[in-house]
DOLUM-92278 format. One record per residue (C-alpha): x, y, z; residue in three letters. Coordinates in steps of 0.25 Angstrom, whole numbers, plus 5000, padded with zeros to 4 digits. Layout:
N
XYZAla...
end
This chain:
396
518450375047Unk518450305032Unk517550205038Unk516550315043Unk516650405030Unk516050315021Unk514750295031Unk514650435031Unk514550455017Unk513750355014Unk512850405026Unk512950535020Unk512450485006Unk511450405012Unk510850525020Unk510850595007Unk509950505000Unk509050485010Unk508850625012Unk508650634998Unk507550534997Unk506950615009Unk506950735003Unk506050664990Unk505150605001Unk504850765004Unk504550804991Unk503950684988Unk502950705001Unk502650844996Unk502250804981Unk501450684987Unk500750784996Unk500250874984Unk499950764976Unk498950724988Unk498350844990Unk498050854974Unk497650704974Unk496650744987Unk495950834977Unk495850764965Unk495050654972Unk494050734977Unk493350714962Unk494150574958Unk492850484961Unk492150464947Unk491550324941Unk491050214951Unk491250094945Unk490849954950Unk491949894958Unk492349764966Unk493249824979Unk494149674981Unk494949684997Unk495749575000Unk495649545015Unk496449455024Unk496249415039Unk495449525050Unk496549645049Unk496149775058Unk495149855052Unk494849775041Unk493249765042Unk493149915043Unk494249925032Unk493349845023Unk492249915027Unk492850035021Unk493049975009Unk491349945008Unk490950075011Unk491550135001Unk490850234994Unk490650194980Unk489350134973Unk489749994968Unk490649914972Unk490649774980Unk491949714987Unk492449584988Unk493449555000Unk494349434998Unk495049355009Unk495849195008Unk494749135014Unk493449135023Unk494349125037Unk495149255032Unk495149345046Unk494549455036Unk493249375032Unk492349415045Unk492449565043Unk492249535028Unk490949455030Unk490349575040Unk490649695030Unk489849615019Unk488849595030Unk488849745032Unk488849765016Unk488049655009Unk488249644994Unk489449744994Unk490449634995Unk491049494994Unk492049395003Unk492949314995Unk493849204998Unk495049194990Unk495749064994Unk497149064998Unk498149134988Unk499349044981Unk500549124973Unk499949264977Unk499649344989Unk498349314995Unk497949474993Unk498049444977Unk497349314978Unk496249364986Unk496049474976Unk496049384964Unk495049304970Unk494049414972Unk494149454957Unk493649314955Unk492149284956Unk491049394950Unk491949494941Unk492249604949Unk491849754945Unk492349844936Unk493349904945Unk494249814956Unk494549884968Unk495549814977Unk495749854992Unk496449795004Unk495649775018Unk496649845026Unk496149975022Unk495150075024Unk494750175013Unk493950295011Unk492350295009Unk492850354992Unk494050254992Unk493450164980Unk492750294972Unk494150344971Unk494850234970Unk494250194957Unk494150344950Unk495550324943Unk495050204936Unk494350304925Unk495550324921Unk496050234908Unk497550234914Unk497350194927Unk497450044928Unk497350054944Unk496850134956Unk497550124967Unk497950194982Unk498650164993Unk498450135008Unk498750245020Unk499150185033Unk498450255044Unk499250255059Unk497950195065Unk498250155076Unk499550235078Unk500650165081Unk502250165075Unk501950055065Unk500650115061Unk501250265059Unk502450185052Unk501450105042Unk500850245038Unk502050305036Unk502750205028Unk501450185021Unk501350345016Unk502650325010Unk502050225001Unk500850294998Unk501350424994Unk502150354985Unk500850334976Unk500150454967Unk500050524953Unk501050444947Unk501250294938Unk502050224949Unk501050194958Unk500550054961Unk499449984966Unk499049974981Unk498049834982Unk497249914993Unk496650024984Unk496649984969Unk495549994959Unk495549944944Unk494649924934Unk494249774931Unk494649774917Unk496049844920Unk496149734930Unk495849634921Unk496649674908Unk498049714914Unk497849584922Unk497949614937Unk497449474940Unk498549414932Unk499549494939Unk499049454954Unk499049314952Unk500449294956Unk500549404964Unk500649454979Unk500349614977Unk499049654972Unk499349794970Unk500749784964Unk500249684954Unk498949774950Unk500049884948Unk501049804939Unk499749764931Unk499149914930Unk500649964925Unk500849844916Unk499449894909Unk499950034908Unk499050094918Unk499150174930Unk499050134945Unk498250264949Unk498550304964Unk497150364970Unk497750434982Unk496250464987Unk496150314991Unk497050305001Unk496650185009Unk496950205025Unk497550075033Unk497550065047Unk497749975059Unk498849915068Unk500249865062Unk501649825070Unk502949875067Unk503249735062Unk502049715053Unk502149845047Unk503749805042Unk503049685038Unk502149745030Unk503149855024Unk503949755018Unk502949685013Unk502549805003Unk504149815001Unk504249674997Unk503049674987Unk503549804981Unk504949734979Unk504249624970Unk503249714963Unk503849844962Unk505449804962Unk505749954957Unk505050024969Unk505649924979Unk506949954974Unk506750114976Unk506350104989Unk507349994993Unk508450074989Unk507850194997Unk507650135010Unk508950045008Unk509650185007Unk508850215018Unk509150115028Unk510450125025Unk510650275027Unk509850245041Unk510850145046Unk511950215042Unk511550365049Unk511150275061Unk512550195062Unk513150325062Unk512450395070Unk512150505059Unk510550525066Unk510550695062Unk510850635047Unk509750535047Unk508850645053Unk509250725043Unk508950625032Unk507750575037Unk506950715039Unk506350725025Unk505950585025Unk505250615037Unk504650755031Unk504250665019Unk503450565027Unk502650665033Unk502250735019Unk501750605014Unk501050595026Unk500350725024Unk500150695008Unk499250565013Unk498450655020Unk498150745008Unk497850625002Unk496850555012Unk496450685021Unk495550565030Unk496850535035Unk497550685039Unk497250685053Unk497950525055Unk499150575046Unk499250715055Unk499150655067Unk500150555063Unk500950655054Unk502450645062Unk502450495060Unk502450505044Unk503650605047Unk504350535058Unk504350385053Unk504650415039Unk506050335043Unk505350225050Unk504550195037Unk505950195031Unk506550085037Unk505150015036Unk505350015020Unk506749965021Unk506549855030Unk505349805021Unk506449845009Unk507549745015Unk506449635018Unk505949645005Unk507549624998Unk507649505007Unk506349435005Unk505049434996Unk504149365006Unk503149445012Unk501949405022Unk500749475018Unk499349455026Unk499949315033Unk500349245021Unk501949235016Unk502349265001Unk503549294992Unk503449354982Unk504349304970Unk503849414959Unk502549494957Unk501849384951Unk502449264960Unk501949254973Unk502249134983Unk501549114996Unk502349055006Unk501449055019Unk500049005016Unk499549005029Unk499249135037Unk500549175043Unk500149195061Unk
end
């Protein structure tokens, strides 16, 4: 009896904490839904000036939907822009798709060969290589090759740059569960929780798949210098903008849809990489996420050990409701995905605990090691400005 009592007390304390966190997630999701409705209304008249811009897209490998994604970038409803698609070498699997695309759109863009990276991630190296040669336009826009934006994406993304306090305008991805599977649904649920952290406040971070910055600001605040030893382009950009006293502006109308198959093992590895990068580049945020999910994991383990499944269901219920509400908020931001979200709404409720476990696994992995595998290469992050490439050849 003396042994069970402390366990029950601990279980009760963990249950109370996680129940309160779940209630907070409901409140946060309801607030975000109101924000989403207002933001969507504001975006209707957001587009104004159309400065000449250079679109830079790092590519790596022949990924599913690549040509369609790149076509969506070149088909933007924007009057004056050119694109630079960057790969490591002419042998990269993305080159044939890029060459076909450029042949269909002569004069619209170019292929840049960056060469192998040293002392930074291949992606950051590619971005820096794209900035060499002829001076880019007034505005720089960075995009990822695995997203497929809407036709008005460029115009909406650059609009906030007219305000002097905005250093970088950025948005975020939304993973559509297409094709639908447990892993793609779980990826969408996990990603939705991150997306709904971004909003109209001063704690946003830039995301490399949708970043717009004036070239003058890019040079003045030293983004290229911040990138020289970095693994993460977007976190390094975020820190440079904040050091200059400027704002990272989240543009909710510019969400980028991503889709494609993913396996459960690949998903856990991908989430773990995001969390490991956060540990190095934003330690305070990582500490909060780590503490929250370690407590969450402790509750689940103890509840299962004690057979307290009814208590576990009660404690998890607010978090399930919060997950569903987050999905409806995203549908407010992006009505073009409302039908897809509605069709899978059950998953945004029921898969929240699984998403929490995936985060916990990522936290444990990040606490164990700063090494990550990314696009076939192995890196070690010594600090935000020191990256070691441990494996220079592609990992099969």
